[in-house]
N, C-alpha and C positions, 0 to 999 in steps of 0.2 A: 308366720311359721305354721307348717302343716301339723295337724293333730297327731299325737303319737298313736301307733297301732297297738292293739292289745297283744300281750304275750301269746304266742301261737297255741299254747296248751292251757291258757287261762280259762276257767270254767265258771259260768253262771248257772245256778240252780233256780228253777222257777217252780213255785208251789201255789196253785190256785186254792183258795180257802173259802168254803161255804158249808156251814153246819158241821164243823169238825167235831171230833170226839172231845170229851171233857179234858183229857190230858194231852191234847195235841201239842202243846208247847214242849212238854217233856219228851214226846216222841221225836220232834224236830231236833231238839238238843242232842238226844242220844244218837240219832242217825248221823247228824252232821259231824259229831265228835268221833265217829267211827270212820270218817272219810278223810282223815288228815293226810293220807298218802297220795292224794290227788291235788292238783293245783286249783283249789276252789278259791275264787276271789270275791264272790258276792252271792248272797241269797236274796231272792226277790219273792215276797209273799204278796199275792193279789187277793185282797178281800173282795169277794164277789157279792157285795150287797148284804153282808152280815151285820145287822145293826148293833149287835153287842160287841163287835170287834173294836178294840182300842189300840191305836198306833202309838199312844203315849208311852215312851220308855221301852218300846218293844225290844230294841237291841240289847238293852241291859237285862231285860226280863228273860230273853232267850239264852243269855250267857254264851254267846257265840263270838269268836274272835275275828270274824270277818264282817265286812259291811252288810247291813240288812236294809233293804229297801222295802217300803210298804206302799202299795198302790191300792186304792179303794174305788170300787164302783158304788154309787149311791143305791142302786137296786141290782138285784140278781140278773145278770146278762147271759150266763152260761159259761161253761168251762172253756170252750173255744175262744170266745170273746175275751175272757179274762187272760188266757194265755197269750193271745196276741198283744195285749197291753204289756204283759211282762216281758215277752220276747223283744218288743220294740224298745224297751228301756234297758235291756241287758247290755253290759259292756264287755263281757267275756268273749274271746274268740270262739269258744265252744259253749253250747247251751244244752242242758238236760232238764227235762221237766218230768215231774211225777206228782202223785197226790200228797196232800198234806199229812196223811198218816204213814207215809213212806211204806207202802204195802210190800214192796219187793226187797229182797235181801241186799245187803251192802255189796256182796260179791256180784250180784246182777248189775248193780249200779257201776261198779268198777269195770265190768266187761263192756258195758255200753261206752264208757269213757275210753277204754282201750281201743275199741274199733274206730272211734273218731281220731285218735292219735295215729292210727295206721293209715288214715286217709279217706275213710268213709265220709261222704257228705251227710248221710242220714243213717243213724243206727237205730234199728227198729226192734224193740223188745217183743219177743215171741214167747208166749206162755207155755210152760211144759205141761205134761199130761196130768200132773197133780193139781193143776189150777182148778179143774172142775169139782174137786172135792171140797172147795171153799164156797161153792155157789149154791143158792137156792135152786130147786128144780126148774122153776119157770125161767130163770136166768140162763140155765144151761141150755135149754131149748132155743132161747133167743140167740145166744152166742153161736151155737152150732148152725142155726139157720142162716145167720148173717154170713158166716164163713162159707157156707155152701153157695150162697147167692154171689158172693165175691168171686169164688173160684169159677163159677159158671159164666158170669157176665162181664167181669172186669179183667183186663190184662195188666195185672200188677204182680210184683215179686212175691207177695205173701197174702194169705187169706186171713191172717190174724192182725188186723189193723187197729184193734181197739185196746191193746195193752197200754196201760197208763205209765209207761216208762219209755221215753224216746230221747234221742240226742241228735244234734246236728251242728254243722259248722256254719260259716257265713253264707255259703251257697244255699244250705238248707234254710237258714234264717230268712233269706230273701223270699224263698218259696212259701215258707210258713206264713209270712205276713201277707201273702196273696190269697190265703184261704178266706172264705166268707161265712162258713157255717159256724154258728155260735154255740151249738150244744153237741150232742153225742157223736155225730159223724164227722166232726172236724178232723179227727185222726185219719179217717178214710180219705177225705178230700186232700189232706196233706200228702199222703203217700201216693195217691193217684196223680197229683200235680207233679210231685218229685220224679215219678217214673216217666211221665210224659216229657218232662224237661231233661230226661236222661242224666239225672244225678246219680252218683254212685251210692247205691243202697245196700246196706248189710243187715241181715237179720241176726239177732242175738237171743239165744234161749235164756229166759229169766225165770226166777222162782219166787213165789210169794213167801213171805215170812209165815211160819207155822201158826201163829196166833191170829192171823187175819181171817175175818169172816166178812164176806161181801154182802151188801144189802140187796134188796129187791129192786127191780127196775120200775120206773114210773111209766105206766102204760100210755098216759097222755103224751109224754115226751116221745115215746117210741112211735106213736102215730104221726107226730109232727116230723120225725126224722125219716119216715118213709118217703115223704116228699123230697127231702134232701137227697136221699139215695137216688131217686129218679132223676134229679138234676145232674148228679155225677154220672149216672149211666148214660144220659143223653149226650154228655160231653165225650164219653168214651166211643161213641159211634159216629162222631163227626169227622 
């Protein structure tokens, strides 16, 4: 007997988890409970090497009425690596990933889901103008510089590749699992590969929740990611 296919609008949410805030469980519960109007069928939390994370009784602790899968890395491998593990395990026909603190509004989340239902292979969150009011100054410069470099050197549909809210269908899932970057620029690699494979990409303006304050960037990680950008750029001129 052939395996049954997932409902065409069934959704898996994937949350990478590393050094979350103290009340991260309450944030997850609150956000999931506000998304009862979508066909959410599972939540996947990927513990990316957080030694204090306990999977024991997590479904009951989160008080969520959908299946909760826990995937754990023994050491920190990076957000891109963690998400690939989560995406590979996802059973939903559609997949949306975001951060463990659900930084974007529920309406933004619904709009990503709606574009997937309309037929987009990949729905790309694009941050509105208020985003920069939530950032430290150094991170503003880094973000704007990266967007300028993307506009100048890469032929992709958006220069805002690093928004932490994206969704995709099974076509997008296949491409996402082809990414190789483990940390910051996995988003850029995903959009670059999706555009090259001519998937249907749709940008969606999203909004941060008012109380969100974003942290500073790790300069060591940024220097490592410069090499990853060069690898993507090299592929763009082949």
